[in-house]
C-alpha positions, 0 to 999 in steps of 0.5 A: 363781507363786501367784495371789492371787485376793483381791488381784485381786477387790479390784482389780476391785471398786475399779475398778468403784466408780471413776467419774472421768471422763477428759477423753478420754472420749466423751460430752457434754463431749467433743462440746461441746469438739469443737463449740467448737473447730470454731467457732473454726477457722471464724471464723479467717481465713487470710492 
């Protein structure tokens, strides 16, 4: 099978340029979501 280095190089360059934030990525957004979820669970009362 022939390796296409130019194609692979363009894919890696495009991936490096991409800065889309995924929801499951670790960071401040995730920490804020976890803190919000913890505060909701503490205020709920069980029957």
